mmCIF file as Biopython writes it, N, C-alpha, C and O atoms, coordinates in Angstrom:
data_model
#
loop_
_atom_site.group_PDB
_atom_site.id
_atom_site.type_symbol
_atom_site.label_atom_id
_atom_site.label_alt_id
_atom_site.label_comp_id
_atom_site.label_asym_id
_atom_site.label_entity_id
_atom_site.label_seq_id
_atom_site.pdbx_PDB_ins_code
_atom_site.Cartn_x
_atom_site.Cartn_y
_atom_site.Cartn_z
_atom_site.occupancy
_atom_site.B_iso_or_equiv
_atom_site.auth_seq_id
_atom_site.auth_asym_id
_atom_site.pdbx_PDB_model_num
ATOM 1   N N  . UNK A ? 1  ? -23.955 3.696  17.707  1.0 0.0 1  A 1 
ATOM 2   C CA . UNK A ? 1  ? -22.815 4.588  17.694  1.0 0.0 1  A 1 
ATOM 3   C C  . UNK A ? 1  ? -21.575 3.808  17.264  1.0 0.0 1  A 1 
ATOM 4   O O  . UNK A ? 1  ? -21.390 2.659  17.667  1.0 0.0 1  A 1 
ATOM 5   N N  . UNK A ? 2  ? -20.744 4.418  16.463  1.0 0.0 2  A 1 
ATOM 6   C CA . UNK A ? 2  ? -19.540 3.763  15.966  1.0 0.0 2  A 1 
ATOM 7   C C  . UNK A ? 2  ? -18.486 3.697  17.068  1.0 0.0 2  A 1 
ATOM 8   O O  . UNK A ? 2  ? -18.392 4.580  17.920  1.0 0.0 2  A 1 
ATOM 9   N N  . UNK A ? 3  ? -17.704 2.635  17.026  1.0 0.0 3  A 1 
ATOM 10  C CA . UNK A ? 3  ? -16.618 2.484  18.000  1.0 0.0 3  A 1 
ATOM 11  C C  . UNK A ? 3  ? -15.305 2.289  17.257  1.0 0.0 3  A 1 
ATOM 12  O O  . UNK A ? 3  ? -15.287 2.004  16.059  1.0 0.0 3  A 1 
ATOM 13  N N  . UNK A ? 4  ? -14.236 2.442  17.969  1.0 0.0 4  A 1 
ATOM 14  C CA . UNK A ? 4  ? -12.916 2.309  17.364  1.0 0.0 4  A 1 
ATOM 15  C C  . UNK A ? 4  ? -12.419 0.871  17.325  1.0 0.0 4  A 1 
ATOM 16  O O  . UNK A ? 4  ? -11.413 0.592  16.673  1.0 0.0 4  A 1 
ATOM 17  N N  . UNK A ? 5  ? -13.093 -0.043 18.000  1.0 0.0 5  A 1 
ATOM 18  C CA . UNK A ? 5  ? -12.653 -1.431 17.997  1.0 0.0 5  A 1 
ATOM 19  C C  . UNK A ? 5  ? -11.541 -1.683 18.997  1.0 0.0 5  A 1 
ATOM 20  O O  . UNK A ? 5  ? -11.217 -0.825 19.819  1.0 0.0 5  A 1 
ATOM 21  N N  . UNK A ? 6  ? -10.957 -2.880 18.915  1.0 0.0 6  A 1 
ATOM 22  C CA . UNK A ? 6  ? -9.896  -3.239 19.842  1.0 0.0 6  A 1 
ATOM 23  C C  . UNK A ? 6  ? -8.604  -2.505 19.487  1.0 0.0 6  A 1 
ATOM 24  O O  . UNK A ? 6  ? -8.297  -2.327 18.308  1.0 0.0 6  A 1 
ATOM 25  N N  . UNK A ? 7  ? -7.864  -2.088 20.478  1.0 0.0 7  A 1 
ATOM 26  C CA . UNK A ? 7  ? -6.573  -1.457 20.184  1.0 0.0 7  A 1 
ATOM 27  C C  . UNK A ? 7  ? -5.627  -2.449 19.520  1.0 0.0 7  A 1 
ATOM 28  O O  . UNK A ? 7  ? -5.536  -3.602 19.943  1.0 0.0 7  A 1 
ATOM 29  N N  . UNK A ? 8  ? -4.932  -2.011 18.492  1.0 0.0 8  A 1 
ATOM 30  C CA . UNK A ? 8  ? -3.962  -2.848 17.817  1.0 0.0 8  A 1 
ATOM 31  C C  . UNK A ? 8  ? -4.548  -3.786 16.785  1.0 0.0 8  A 1 
ATOM 32  O O  . UNK A ? 8  ? -3.807  -4.574 16.197  1.0 0.0 8  A 1 
ATOM 33  N N  . UNK A ? 9  ? -5.857  -3.733 16.538  1.0 0.0 9  A 1 
ATOM 34  C CA . UNK A ? 9  ? -6.479  -4.626 15.562  1.0 0.0 9  A 1 
ATOM 35  C C  . UNK A ? 9  ? -5.997  -4.289 14.155  1.0 0.0 9  A 1 
ATOM 36  O O  . UNK A ? 9  ? -5.618  -5.185 13.402  1.0 0.0 9  A 1 
ATOM 37  N N  . UNK A ? 10 ? -6.007  -3.015 13.795  1.0 0.0 10 A 1 
ATOM 38  C CA . UNK A ? 10 ? -5.492  -2.583 12.503  1.0 0.0 10 A 1 
ATOM 39  C C  . UNK A ? 10 ? -6.281  -3.132 11.330  1.0 0.0 10 A 1 
ATOM 40  O O  . UNK A ? 10 ? -7.423  -3.566 11.482  1.0 0.0 10 A 1 
ATOM 41  N N  . UNK A ? 11 ? -5.666  -3.108 10.169  1.0 0.0 11 A 1 
ATOM 42  C CA . UNK A ? 11 ? -6.303  -3.554 8.942   1.0 0.0 11 A 1 
ATOM 43  C C  . UNK A ? 11 ? -6.314  -5.080 8.903   1.0 0.0 11 A 1 
ATOM 44  O O  . UNK A ? 11 ? -5.353  -5.727 9.318   1.0 0.0 11 A 1 
ATOM 45  N N  . UNK A ? 12 ? -7.401  -5.642 8.406   1.0 0.0 12 A 1 
ATOM 46  C CA . UNK A ? 12 ? -7.501  -7.084 8.233   1.0 0.0 12 A 1 
ATOM 47  C C  . UNK A ? 12 ? -7.570  -7.357 6.744   1.0 0.0 12 A 1 
ATOM 48  O O  . UNK A ? 12 ? -8.521  -6.937 6.085   1.0 0.0 12 A 1 
ATOM 49  N N  . UNK A ? 13 ? -6.574  -8.058 6.196   1.0 0.0 13 A 1 
ATOM 50  C CA . UNK A ? 13 ? -6.562  -8.368 4.773   1.0 0.0 13 A 1 
ATOM 51  C C  . UNK A ? 13 ? -5.833  -7.315 3.957   1.0 0.0 13 A 1 
ATOM 52  O O  . UNK A ? 13 ? -5.288  -6.352 4.496   1.0 0.0 13 A 1 
ATOM 53  N N  . UNK A ? 14 ? -5.836  -7.515 2.664   1.0 0.0 14 A 1 
ATOM 54  C CA . UNK A ? 14 ? -5.101  -6.639 1.754   1.0 0.0 14 A 1 
ATOM 55  C C  . UNK A ? 14 ? -5.917  -5.412 1.383   1.0 0.0 14 A 1 
ATOM 56  O O  . UNK A ? 14 ? -7.145  -5.425 1.457   1.0 0.0 14 A 1 
ATOM 57  N N  . UNK A ? 15 ? -5.230  -4.360 0.985   1.0 0.0 15 A 1 
ATOM 58  C CA . UNK A ? 15 ? -5.872  -3.152 0.465   1.0 0.0 15 A 1 
ATOM 59  C C  . UNK A ? 15 ? -6.370  -3.469 -0.934  1.0 0.0 15 A 1 
ATOM 60  O O  . UNK A ? 15 ? -5.617  -4.008 -1.745  1.0 0.0 15 A 1 
ATOM 61  N N  . UNK A ? 16 ? -7.619  -3.147 -1.236  1.0 0.0 16 A 1 
ATOM 62  C CA . UNK A ? 16 ? -8.217  -3.472 -2.537  1.0 0.0 16 A 1 
ATOM 63  C C  . UNK A ? 16 ? -7.839  -2.457 -3.604  1.0 0.0 16 A 1 
ATOM 64  O O  . UNK A ? 16 ? -7.612  -1.283 -3.310  1.0 0.0 16 A 1 
ATOM 65  N N  . UNK A ? 17 ? -7.773  -2.921 -4.843  1.0 0.0 17 A 1 
ATOM 66  C CA . UNK A ? 17 ? -7.592  -2.070 -6.024  1.0 0.0 17 A 1 
ATOM 67  C C  . UNK A ? 17 ? -6.299  -1.259 -5.998  1.0 0.0 17 A 1 
ATOM 68  O O  . UNK A ? 17 ? -6.238  -0.169 -6.567  1.0 0.0 17 A 1 
ATOM 69  N N  . UNK A ? 18 ? -5.267  -1.784 -5.340  1.0 0.0 18 A 1 
ATOM 70  C CA . UNK A ? 18 ? -3.975  -1.115 -5.350  1.0 0.0 18 A 1 
ATOM 71  C C  . UNK A ? 18 ? -2.878  -2.158 -5.499  1.0 0.0 18 A 1 
ATOM 72  O O  . UNK A ? 18 ? -3.037  -3.307 -5.089  1.0 0.0 18 A 1 
ATOM 73  N N  . UNK A ? 19 ? -1.778  -1.748 -6.085  1.0 0.0 19 A 1 
ATOM 74  C CA . UNK A ? 19 ? -0.618  -2.625 -6.211  1.0 0.0 19 A 1 
ATOM 75  C C  . UNK A ? 19 ? 0.620   -1.757 -6.060  1.0 0.0 19 A 1 
ATOM 76  O O  . UNK A ? 19 ? 0.542   -0.529 -6.107  1.0 0.0 19 A 1 
ATOM 77  N N  . UNK A ? 20 ? 1.768   -2.410 -5.878  1.0 0.0 20 A 1 
ATOM 78  C CA . UNK A ? 20 ? 3.001   -1.659 -5.723  1.0 0.0 20 A 1 
ATOM 79  C C  . UNK A ? 20 ? 4.123   -2.336 -6.495  1.0 0.0 20 A 1 
ATOM 80  O O  . UNK A ? 20 ? 4.093   -3.540 -6.751  1.0 0.0 20 A 1 
ATOM 81  N N  . UNK A ? 21 ? 5.101   -1.536 -6.854  1.0 0.0 21 A 1 
ATOM 82  C CA . UNK A ? 21 ? 6.281   -2.053 -7.530  1.0 0.0 21 A 1 
ATOM 83  C C  . UNK A ? 21 ? 7.473   -1.238 -7.062  1.0 0.0 21 A 1 
ATOM 84  O O  . UNK A ? 21 ? 7.316   -0.147 -6.515  1.0 0.0 21 A 1 
ATOM 85  N N  . UNK A ? 22 ? 8.660   -1.773 -7.279  1.0 0.0 22 A 1 
ATOM 86  C CA . UNK A ? 22 ? 9.874   -1.081 -6.881  1.0 0.0 22 A 1 
ATOM 87  C C  . UNK A ? 22 ? 10.446  -0.347 -8.082  1.0 0.0 22 A 1 
ATOM 88  O O  . UNK A ? 22 ? 10.744  -0.950 -9.113  1.0 0.0 22 A 1 
ATOM 89  N N  . UNK A ? 23 ? 10.593  0.953  -7.936  1.0 0.0 23 A 1 
ATOM 90  C CA . UNK A ? 23 ? 11.126  1.798  -9.002  1.0 0.0 23 A 1 
ATOM 91  C C  . UNK A ? 23 ? 12.627  1.548  -9.159  1.0 0.0 23 A 1 
ATOM 92  O O  . UNK A ? 23 ? 13.255  0.991  -8.258  1.0 0.0 23 A 1 
ATOM 93  N N  . UNK A ? 24 ? 13.201  1.948  -10.277 1.0 0.0 24 A 1 
ATOM 94  C CA . UNK A ? 24 ? 14.642  1.757  -10.489 1.0 0.0 24 A 1 
ATOM 95  C C  . UNK A ? 24 ? 15.510  2.433  -9.424  1.0 0.0 24 A 1 
ATOM 96  O O  . UNK A ? 24 ? 16.631  1.991  -9.171  1.0 0.0 24 A 1 
ATOM 97  N N  . UNK A ? 25 ? 15.003  3.497  -8.800  1.0 0.0 25 A 1 
ATOM 98  C CA . UNK A ? 25 ? 15.785  4.174  -7.759  1.0 0.0 25 A 1 
ATOM 99  C C  . UNK A ? 25 ? 15.678  3.474  -6.404  1.0 0.0 25 A 1 
ATOM 100 O O  . UNK A ? 25 ? 16.292  3.924  -5.437  1.0 0.0 25 A 1 
ATOM 101 N N  . UNK A ? 26 ? 14.905  2.374  -6.313  1.0 0.0 26 A 1 
ATOM 102 C CA . UNK A ? 26 ? 14.795  1.604  -5.089  1.0 0.0 26 A 1 
ATOM 103 C C  . UNK A ? 26 ? 13.586  1.934  -4.239  1.0 0.0 26 A 1 
ATOM 104 O O  . UNK A ? 26 ? 13.297  1.211  -3.285  1.0 0.0 26 A 1 
ATOM 105 N N  . UNK A ? 27 ? 12.864  3.011  -4.557  1.0 0.0 27 A 1 
ATOM 106 C CA . UNK A ? 27 ? 11.670  3.378  -3.792  1.0 0.0 27 A 1 
ATOM 107 C C  . UNK A ? 27 ? 10.484  2.522  -4.211  1.0 0.0 27 A 1 
ATOM 108 O O  . UNK A ? 27 ? 10.386  2.111  -5.367  1.0 0.0 27 A 1 
ATOM 109 N N  . UNK A ? 28 ? 9.581   2.254  -3.266  1.0 0.0 28 A 1 
ATOM 110 C CA . UNK A ? 28 ? 8.346   1.530  -3.577  1.0 0.0 28 A 1 
ATOM 111 C C  . UNK A ? 28 ? 7.302   2.528  -4.027  1.0 0.0 28 A 1 
ATOM 112 O O  . UNK A ? 28 ? 7.133   3.577  -3.406  1.0 0.0 28 A 1 
ATOM 113 N N  . UNK A ? 29 ? 6.598   2.210  -5.105  1.0 0.0 29 A 1 
ATOM 114 C CA . UNK A ? 29 ? 5.606   3.098  -5.696  1.0 0.0 29 A 1 
ATOM 115 C C  . UNK A ? 29 ? 4.258   2.385  -5.696  1.0 0.0 29 A 1 
ATOM 116 O O  . UNK A ? 29 ? 4.154   1.233  -6.117  1.0 0.0 29 A 1 
ATOM 117 N N  . UNK A ? 30 ? 3.216   3.089  -5.214  1.0 0.0 30 A 1 
ATOM 118 C CA . UNK A ? 30 ? 1.874   2.524  -5.125  1.0 0.0 30 A 1 
ATOM 119 C C  . UNK A ? 30 ? 1.066   2.984  -6.333  1.0 0.0 30 A 1 
ATOM 120 O O  . UNK A ? 30 ? 1.126   4.151  -6.718  1.0 0.0 30 A 1 
ATOM 121 N N  . UNK A ? 31 ? 0.299   2.052  -6.938  1.0 0.0 31 A 1 
ATOM 122 C CA . UNK A ? 31 ? -0.458  2.337  -8.150  1.0 0.0 31 A 1 
ATOM 123 C C  . UNK A ? 31 ? -1.917  1.935  -7.954  1.0 0.0 31 A 1 
ATOM 124 O O  . UNK A ? 31 ? -2.202  0.925  -7.310  1.0 0.0 31 A 1 
ATOM 125 N N  . UNK A ? 32 ? -2.836  2.714  -8.503  1.0 0.0 32 A 1 
ATOM 126 C CA . UNK A ? 32 ? -4.257  2.374  -8.514  1.0 0.0 32 A 1 
ATOM 127 C C  . UNK A ? 32 ? -4.486  1.344  -9.609  1.0 0.0 32 A 1 
ATOM 128 O O  . UNK A ? 32 ? -4.201  1.613  -10.776 1.0 0.0 32 A 1 
ATOM 129 N N  . UNK A ? 33 ? -4.995  0.173  -9.256  1.0 0.0 33 A 1 
ATOM 130 C CA . UNK A ? 33 ? -5.158  -0.904 -10.232 1.0 0.0 33 A 1 
ATOM 131 C C  . UNK A ? 33 ? -6.241  -0.606 -11.261 1.0 0.0 33 A 1 
ATOM 132 O O  . UNK A ? 33 ? -6.173  -1.109 -12.382 1.0 0.0 33 A 1 
ATOM 133 N N  . UNK A ? 34 ? -7.233  0.197  -10.907 1.0 0.0 34 A 1 
ATOM 134 C CA . UNK A ? 34 ? -8.322  0.497  -11.840 1.0 0.0 34 A 1 
ATOM 135 C C  . UNK A ? 34 ? -7.872  1.435  -12.949 1.0 0.0 34 A 1 
ATOM 136 O O  . UNK A ? 34 ? -8.147  1.183  -14.122 1.0 0.0 34 A 1 
ATOM 137 N N  . UNK A ? 35 ? -7.187  2.508  -12.592 1.0 0.0 35 A 1 
ATOM 138 C CA . UNK A ? 35 ? -6.810  3.517  -13.581 1.0 0.0 35 A 1 
ATOM 139 C C  . UNK A ? 35 ? -5.361  3.387  -14.021 1.0 0.0 35 A 1 
ATOM 140 O O  . UNK A ? 35 ? -5.004  3.885  -15.089 1.0 0.0 35 A 1 
ATOM 141 N N  . UNK A ? 36 ? -4.518  2.737  -13.236 1.0 0.0 36 A 1 
ATOM 142 C CA . UNK A ? 36 ? -3.105  2.616  -13.556 1.0 0.0 36 A 1 
ATOM 143 C C  . UNK A ? 36 ? -2.283  3.825  -13.149 1.0 0.0 36 A 1 
ATOM 144 O O  . UNK A ? 36 ? -1.081  3.869  -13.408 1.0 0.0 36 A 1 
ATOM 145 N N  . UNK A ? 37 ? -2.917  4.814  -12.513 1.0 0.0 37 A 1 
ATOM 146 C CA . UNK A ? 37 ? -2.207  6.025  -12.114 1.0 0.0 37 A 1 
ATOM 147 C C  . UNK A ? 37 ? -1.365  5.788  -10.865 1.0 0.0 37 A 1 
ATOM 148 O O  . UNK A ? 37 ? -1.745  5.016  -9.984  1.0 0.0 37 A 1 
ATOM 149 N N  . UNK A ? 38 ? -0.232  6.451  -10.799 1.0 0.0 38 A 1 
ATOM 150 C CA . UNK A ? 38 ? 0.656   6.382  -9.639  1.0 0.0 38 A 1 
ATOM 151 C C  . UNK A ? 38 ? 0.016   7.196  -8.512  1.0 0.0 38 A 1 
ATOM 152 O O  . UNK A ? 38 ? -0.424  8.326  -8.721  1.0 0.0 38 A 1 
ATOM 153 N N  . UNK A ? 39 ? -0.027  6.607  -7.325  1.0 0.0 39 A 1 
ATOM 154 C CA . UNK A ? 39 ? -0.666  7.276  -6.198  1.0 0.0 39 A 1 
ATOM 155 C C  . UNK A ? 39 ? 0.342   7.873  -5.226  1.0 0.0 39 A 1 
ATOM 156 O O  . UNK A ? 39 ? 0.179   9.005  -4.769  1.0 0.0 39 A 1 
ATOM 157 N N  . UNK A ? 40 ? 1.397   7.101  -4.907  1.0 0.0 40 A 1 
ATOM 158 C CA . UNK A ? 40 ? 2.297   7.513  -3.841  1.0 0.0 40 A 1 
ATOM 159 C C  . UNK A ? 40 ? 3.640   6.835  -4.039  1.0 0.0 40 A 1 
ATOM 160 O O  . UNK A ? 40 ? 3.731   5.782  -4.670  1.0 0.0 40 A 1 
ATOM 161 N N  . UNK A ? 41 ? 4.682   7.447  -3.492  1.0 0.0 41 A 1 
ATOM 162 C CA . UNK A ? 41 ? 6.019   6.860  -3.530  1.0 0.0 41 A 1 
ATOM 163 C C  . UNK A ? 41 ? 6.558   6.900  -2.114  1.0 0.0 41 A 1 
ATOM 164 O O  . UNK A ? 41 ? 6.502   7.936  -1.452  1.0 0.0 41 A 1 
ATOM 165 N N  . UNK A ? 42 ? 7.076   5.782  -1.652  1.0 0.0 42 A 1 
ATOM 166 C CA . UNK A ? 42 ? 7.559   5.691  -0.280  1.0 0.0 42 A 1 
ATOM 167 C C  . UNK A ? 42 ? 9.053   5.990  -0.241  1.0 0.0 42 A 1 
ATOM 168 O O  . UNK A ? 42 ? 9.861   5.247  -0.798  1.0 0.0 42 A 1 
ATOM 169 N N  . UNK A ? 43 ? 9.410   7.092  0.426   1.0 0.0 43 A 1 
ATOM 170 C CA . UNK A ? 43 ? 10.806  7.488  0.529   1.0 0.0 43 A 1 
ATOM 171 C C  . UNK A ? 43 ? 11.313  7.433  1.959   1.0 0.0 43 A 1 
ATOM 172 O O  . UNK A ? 43 ? 12.509  7.602  2.195   1.0 0.0 43 A 1 
ATOM 173 N N  . UNK A ? 44 ? 10.414  7.196  2.928   1.0 0.0 44 A 1 
ATOM 174 C CA . UNK A ? 44 ? 10.805  7.229  4.333   1.0 0.0 44 A 1 
ATOM 175 C C  . UNK A ? 44 ? 11.542  5.973  4.771   1.0 0.0 44 A 1 
ATOM 176 O O  . UNK A ? 44 ? 12.289  6.004  5.749   1.0 0.0 44 A 1 
ATOM 177 N N  . UNK A ? 45 ? 11.341  4.875  4.063   1.0 0.0 45 A 1 
ATOM 178 C CA . UNK A ? 45 ? 11.922  3.601  4.475   1.0 0.0 45 A 1 
ATOM 179 C C  . UNK A ? 45 ? 12.095  2.715  3.247   1.0 0.0 45 A 1 
ATOM 180 O O  . UNK A ? 45 ? 11.339  2.850  2.285   1.0 0.0 45 A 1 
ATOM 181 N N  . UNK A ? 46 ? 13.070  1.817  3.259   1.0 0.0 46 A 1 
ATOM 182 C CA . UNK A ? 46 ? 13.229  0.910  2.113   1.0 0.0 46 A 1 
ATOM 183 C C  . UNK A ? 46 ? 12.219  -0.240 2.107   1.0 0.0 46 A 1 
ATOM 184 O O  . UNK A ? 46 ? 12.188  -1.020 1.155   1.0 0.0 46 A 1 
ATOM 185 N N  . UNK A ? 47 ? 11.397  -0.360 3.148   1.0 0.0 47 A 1 
ATOM 186 C CA . UNK A ? 47 ? 10.397  -1.430 3.225   1.0 0.0 47 A 1 
ATOM 187 C C  . UNK A ? 47 ? 9.203   -1.099 2.336   1.0 0.0 47 A 1 
ATOM 188 O O  . UNK A ? 47 ? 8.878   0.075  2.159   1.0 0.0 47 A 1 
ATOM 189 N N  . UNK A ? 48 ? 8.538   -2.120 1.769   1.0 0.0 48 A 1 
ATOM 190 C CA . UNK A ? 48 ? 7.364   -1.856 0.933   1.0 0.0 48 A 1 
ATOM 191 C C  . UNK A ? 48 ? 6.167   -1.401 1.767   1.0 0.0 48 A 1 
ATOM 192 O O  . UNK A ? 48 ? 6.181   -1.498 2.994   1.0 0.0 48 A 1 
ATOM 193 N N  . UNK A ? 49 ? 5.128   -0.900 1.083   1.0 0.0 49 A 1 
ATOM 194 C CA . UNK A ? 49 ? 3.890   -0.519 1.744   1.0 0.0 49 A 1 
ATOM 195 C C  . UNK A ? 49 ? 3.265   -1.745 2.387   1.0 0.0 49 A 1 
ATOM 196 O O  . UNK A ? 49 ? 3.363   -2.848 1.848   1.0 0.0 49 A 1 
ATOM 197 N N  . UNK A ? 50 ? 2.620   -1.563 3.539   1.0 0.0 50 A 1 
ATOM 198 C CA . UNK A ? 50 ? 1.985   -2.684 4.217   1.0 0.0 50 A 1 
ATOM 199 C C  . UNK A ? 50 ? 0.624   -2.972 3.600   1.0 0.0 50 A 1 
ATOM 200 O O  . UNK A ? 50 ? -0.147  -2.051 3.330   1.0 0.0 50 A 1 
ATOM 201 N N  . UNK A ? 51 ? 0.331   -4.238 3.379   1.0 0.0 51 A 1 
ATOM 202 C CA . UNK A ? 51 ? -0.991  -4.646 2.952   1.0 0.0 51 A 1 
ATOM 203 C C  . UNK A ? 51 ? -1.319  -4.396 1.497   1.0 0.0 51 A 1 
ATOM 204 O O  . UNK A ? 51 ? -2.466  -4.583 1.090   1.0 0.0 51 A 1 
ATOM 205 N N  . UNK A ? 52 ? -0.341  -3.976 0.692   1.0 0.0 52 A 1 
ATOM 206 C CA . UNK A ? 52 ? -0.585  -3.702 -0.721  1.0 0.0 52 A 1 
ATOM 207 C C  . UNK A ? 52 ? 0.128   -4.774 -1.539  1.0 0.0 52 A 1 
ATOM 208 O O  . UNK A ? 52 ? 1.315   -5.029 -1.337  1.0 0.0 52 A 1 
ATOM 209 N N  . UNK A ? 53 ? -0.593  -5.394 -2.454  1.0 0.0 53 A 1 
ATOM 210 C CA . UNK A ? 53 ? 0.000   -6.486 -3.253  1.0 0.0 53 A 1 
ATOM 211 C C  . UNK A ? 53 ? 1.099   -5.967 -4.155  1.0 0.0 53 A 1 
ATOM 212 O O  . UNK A ? 53 ? 1.080   -4.810 -4.573  1.0 0.0 53 A 1 
ATOM 213 N N  . UNK A ? 54 ? 2.050   -6.823 -4.451  1.0 0.0 54 A 1 
ATOM 214 C CA . UNK A ? 54 ? 3.174   -6.463 -5.309  1.0 0.0 54 A 1 
ATOM 215 C C  . UNK A ? 54 ? 2.896   -6.893 -6.748  1.0 0.0 54 A 1 
ATOM 216 O O  . UNK A ? 54 ? 2.317   -7.952 -6.988  1.0 0.0 54 A 1 
ATOM 217 N N  . UNK A ? 55 ? 3.315   -6.063 -7.699  1.0 0.0 55 A 1 
ATOM 218 C CA . UNK A ? 55 ? 3.163   -6.410 -9.110  1.0 0.0 55 A 1 
ATOM 219 C C  . UNK A ? 55 ? 4.262   -7.377 -9.511  1.0 0.0 55 A 1 
ATOM 220 O O  . UNK A ? 55 ? 5.350   -7.367 -8.934  1.0 0.0 55 A 1 
ATOM 221 N N  . UNK A ? 56 ? 3.979   -8.207 -10.493 1.0 0.0 56 A 1 
ATOM 222 C CA . UNK A ? 56 ? 4.978   -9.164 -10.965 1.0 0.0 56 A 1 
ATOM 223 C C  . UNK A ? 56 ? 5.619   -8.683 -12.240 1.0 0.0 56 A 1 
ATOM 224 O O  . UNK A ? 56 ? 6.489   -9.361 -12.788 1.0 0.0 56 A 1 
#
């Protein structure tokens, strides 16, 4: 039977096949590395997405 694990363990390591960059308006935008399509834009906070690598 599956279990939920330890409380507070969360994600271990980086999210695969995704990257993020900062748009000109200051929002962080998440992109699928395989297809290059935009997945999500973070407007709730100025902080970047957690666990997603940044593009150079």
